[in-house]
LOLUM-849478 format. One record per residue (C-alpha): residue number from 1; residue in one letter; x, y, z. Coordinates in Angstrom, 3 decimals. Example, Ala and Ser with C-alpha at 12.3 -4.5 7.8 and 13.67 -1.06 7.14 Angstrom:
<atoms>
<atom drenti="1" mipa="a" X="12.300" Y="-4.500" Z="7.800"/>
<atom drenti="2" mipa="s" X="13.670" Y="-1.060" Z="7.140"/>
</atoms>
This chain:
<atoms>
<atom drenti="1" mipa="x" X="0.066" Y="-0.017" Z="-0.113"/>
<atom drenti="2" mipa="x" X="3.142" Y="2.359" Z="-0.104"/>
<atom drenti="3" mipa="x" X="2.416" Y="3.584" Z="-4.137"/>
<atom drenti="4" mipa="x" X="-1.109" Y="3.737" Z="-3.553"/>
<atom drenti="5" mipa="x" X="-2.496" Y="6.536" Z="-5.620"/>
<atom drenti="6" mipa="x" X="-4.221" Y="9.189" Z="-3.718"/>
<atom drenti="7" mipa="x" X="-8.003" Y="9.503" Z="-4.928"/>
<atom drenti="8" mipa="x" X="-10.104" Y="12.814" Z="-5.070"/>
<atom drenti="9" mipa="x" X="-13.649" Y="11.674" Z="-5.383"/>
<atom drenti="10" mipa="x" X="-14.394" Y="15.473" Z="-6.414"/>
<atom drenti="11" mipa="x" X="-12.665" Y="15.220" Z="-9.504"/>
<atom drenti="12" mipa="x" X="-15.292" Y="13.165" Z="-11.486"/>
<atom drenti="13" mipa="x" X="-17.677" Y="10.509" Z="-11.023"/>
<atom drenti="14" mipa="x" X="-15.308" Y="8.045" Z="-12.223"/>
<atom drenti="15" mipa="x" X="-13.224" Y="9.189" Z="-9.463"/>
<atom drenti="16" mipa="x" X="-16.176" Y="8.896" Z="-6.910"/>
<atom drenti="17" mipa="x" X="-16.670" Y="5.123" Z="-8.131"/>
<atom drenti="18" mipa="x" X="-12.908" Y="4.410" Z="-7.646"/>
<atom drenti="19" mipa="x" X="-12.737" Y="5.979" Z="-4.140"/>
<atom drenti="20" mipa="x" X="-15.991" Y="4.119" Z="-3.334"/>
<atom drenti="21" mipa="x" X="-14.501" Y="0.843" Z="-4.592"/>
<atom drenti="22" mipa="x" X="-11.374" Y="1.213" Z="-2.641"/>
<atom drenti="23" mipa="x" X="-13.468" Y="2.250" Z="0.534"/>
<atom drenti="24" mipa="x" X="-15.309" Y="-1.336" Z="0.047"/>
<atom drenti="25" mipa="x" X="-12.405" Y="-3.189" Z="-0.918"/>
<atom drenti="26" mipa="x" X="-10.187" Y="-2.031" Z="2.019"/>
<atom drenti="27" mipa="x" X="-13.288" Y="-2.336" Z="4.742"/>
<atom drenti="28" mipa="x" X="-13.513" Y="-6.143" Z="3.521"/>
<atom drenti="29" mipa="x" X="-9.680" Y="-6.660" Z="3.686"/>
<atom drenti="30" mipa="x" X="-9.158" Y="-7.394" Z="0.122"/>
<atom drenti="31" mipa="x" X="-6.428" Y="-6.713" Z="-1.859"/>
<atom drenti="32" mipa="x" X="-7.265" Y="-5.700" Z="-5.564"/>
<atom drenti="33" mipa="x" X="-6.022" Y="-9.268" Z="-6.927"/>
<atom drenti="34" mipa="x" X="-8.450" Y="-10.602" Z="-4.396"/>
<atom drenti="35" mipa="x" X="-11.299" Y="-8.693" Z="-5.374"/>
<atom drenti="36" mipa="x" X="-10.250" Y="-9.308" Z="-9.249"/>
<atom drenti="37" mipa="x" X="-10.856" Y="-13.025" Z="-8.473"/>
<atom drenti="38" mipa="x" X="-13.955" Y="-12.710" Z="-6.772"/>
<atom drenti="39" mipa="x" X="-15.863" Y="-11.075" Z="-9.399"/>
<atom drenti="40" mipa="x" X="-14.090" Y="-12.410" Z="-12.415"/>
<atom drenti="41" mipa="x" X="-11.958" Y="-9.640" Z="-13.786"/>
<atom drenti="42" mipa="x" X="-8.529" Y="-8.923" Z="-14.103"/>
<atom drenti="43" mipa="x" X="-6.539" Y="-7.243" Z="-11.586"/>
<atom drenti="44" mipa="x" X="-5.444" Y="-4.506" Z="-14.204"/>
<atom drenti="45" mipa="x" X="-9.058" Y="-3.803" Z="-14.831"/>
<atom drenti="46" mipa="x" X="-9.982" Y="-3.435" Z="-10.867"/>
<atom drenti="47" mipa="x" X="-6.891" Y="-1.370" Z="-10.741"/>
<atom drenti="48" mipa="x" X="-7.989" Y="0.979" Z="-13.398"/>
<atom drenti="49" mipa="x" X="-11.539" Y="1.558" Z="-12.526"/>
<atom drenti="50" mipa="x" X="-10.081" Y="2.350" Z="-8.693"/>
<atom drenti="51" mipa="x" X="-7.909" Y="5.193" Z="-10.010"/>
<atom drenti="52" mipa="x" X="-10.455" Y="6.084" Z="-12.439"/>
<atom drenti="53" mipa="x" X="-8.142" Y="5.346" Z="-15.414"/>
<atom drenti="54" mipa="x" X="-10.965" Y="3.136" Z="-17.069"/>
<atom drenti="55" mipa="x" X="-14.707" Y="3.676" Z="-16.759"/>
<atom drenti="56" mipa="x" X="-16.481" Y="0.837" Z="-15.213"/>
<atom drenti="57" mipa="x" X="-18.575" Y="-1.427" Z="-17.182"/>
<atom drenti="58" mipa="x" X="-22.419" Y="-2.188" Z="-16.202"/>
<atom drenti="59" mipa="x" X="-21.314" Y="-5.772" Z="-15.708"/>
<atom drenti="60" mipa="x" X="-18.599" Y="-4.718" Z="-13.034"/>
<atom drenti="61" mipa="x" X="-20.781" Y="-2.406" Z="-11.325"/>
<atom drenti="62" mipa="x" X="-23.468" Y="-5.243" Z="-10.950"/>
<atom drenti="63" mipa="x" X="-20.986" Y="-7.588" Z="-9.639"/>
<atom drenti="64" mipa="x" X="-19.347" Y="-5.163" Z="-7.106"/>
<atom drenti="65" mipa="x" X="-22.818" Y="-4.638" Z="-5.703"/>
<atom drenti="66" mipa="x" X="-23.382" Y="-8.106" Z="-5.380"/>
<atom drenti="67" mipa="x" X="-20.003" Y="-8.502" Z="-3.782"/>
<atom drenti="68" mipa="x" X="-20.361" Y="-6.178" Z="-1.242"/>
<atom drenti="69" mipa="x" X="-23.962" Y="-5.909" Z="-0.772"/>
<atom drenti="70" mipa="x" X="-24.290" Y="-2.516" Z="-1.776"/>
<atom drenti="71" mipa="x" X="-27.769" Y="-1.956" Z="-2.627"/>
<atom drenti="72" mipa="x" X="-27.071" Y="-0.802" Z="-6.380"/>
<atom drenti="73" mipa="x" X="-24.623" Y="1.752" Z="-5.233"/>
<atom drenti="74" mipa="x" X="-22.029" Y="1.087" Z="-8.085"/>
<atom drenti="75" mipa="x" X="-24.729" Y="0.204" Z="-10.481"/>
<atom drenti="76" mipa="x" X="-26.472" Y="3.888" Z="-9.859"/>
<atom drenti="77" mipa="x" X="-22.847" Y="5.595" Z="-10.330"/>
<atom drenti="78" mipa="x" X="-21.582" Y="3.332" Z="-13.483"/>
<atom drenti="79" mipa="x" X="-23.531" Y="5.144" Z="-16.048"/>
<atom drenti="80" mipa="x" X="-22.480" Y="8.581" Z="-15.171"/>
<atom drenti="81" mipa="x" X="-18.937" Y="7.465" Z="-14.706"/>
<atom drenti="82" mipa="x" X="-18.979" Y="6.117" Z="-18.076"/>
<atom drenti="83" mipa="x" X="-20.963" Y="8.756" Z="-19.628"/>
<atom drenti="84" mipa="x" X="-17.971" Y="11.412" Z="-18.590"/>
<atom drenti="85" mipa="x" X="-16.094" Y="9.726" Z="-21.565"/>
<atom drenti="86" mipa="x" X="-12.584" Y="10.607" Z="-21.415"/>
<atom drenti="87" mipa="x" X="-10.419" Y="8.863" Z="-18.696"/>
<atom drenti="88" mipa="x" X="-9.319" Y="11.220" Z="-15.949"/>
<atom drenti="89" mipa="x" X="-5.906" Y="10.733" Z="-17.244"/>
<atom drenti="90" mipa="x" X="-6.631" Y="11.893" Z="-20.645"/>
<atom drenti="91" mipa="x" X="-8.449" Y="15.327" Z="-19.541"/>
<atom drenti="92" mipa="x" X="-5.504" Y="17.773" Z="-19.705"/>
<atom drenti="93" mipa="x" X="-4.793" Y="16.753" Z="-23.539"/>
<atom drenti="94" mipa="x" X="-7.755" Y="18.331" Z="-25.315"/>
<atom drenti="95" mipa="x" X="-7.002" Y="21.634" Z="-23.274"/>
<atom drenti="96" mipa="x" X="-3.154" Y="21.192" Z="-24.569"/>
<atom drenti="97" mipa="x" X="-4.537" Y="20.784" Z="-27.948"/>
<atom drenti="98" mipa="x" X="-6.816" Y="23.613" Z="-27.839"/>
<atom drenti="99" mipa="x" X="-4.058" Y="26.216" Z="-26.428"/>
<atom drenti="100" mipa="x" X="-1.541" Y="25.326" Z="-29.388"/>
<atom drenti="101" mipa="x" X="-4.234" Y="25.132" Z="-32.122"/>
<atom drenti="102" mipa="x" X="-4.120" Y="21.617" Z="-33.253"/>
<atom drenti="103" mipa="x" X="-7.395" Y="19.852" Z="-34.173"/>
<atom drenti="104" mipa="x" X="-5.964" Y="16.380" Z="-34.380"/>
<atom drenti="105" mipa="x" X="-2.980" Y="14.723" Z="-35.861"/>
<atom drenti="106" mipa="x" X="-2.889" Y="14.393" Z="-39.819"/>
<atom drenti="107" mipa="x" X="-1.322" Y="11.453" Z="-41.632"/>
<atom drenti="108" mipa="x" X="0.305" Y="11.532" Z="-45.098"/>
<atom drenti="109" mipa="x" X="-1.913" Y="9.482" Z="-47.514"/>
</atoms>
């Protein structure tokens, strides 16, 4: 737990989802790998969802609610987290592009 990424649940709905996931996982005394095994997802997916680097799928939200008995808390947040579209770690890039005037990369034919 020394290298844990600090989570800011006010940053986005995906970050709130991740913070809640970490809270319930910690309370249950589970590692990310143990939770991944329990819900049938990869450790990488659990890690990315917990740190808001990947939006949670509806299926994962349903499995988390069932595993933690959280009365659909994860299922209620999931559509909002997925709707945000751009993962947290990519959000600075559109702003950078706007500042330098680029609208995208052009490739030669």
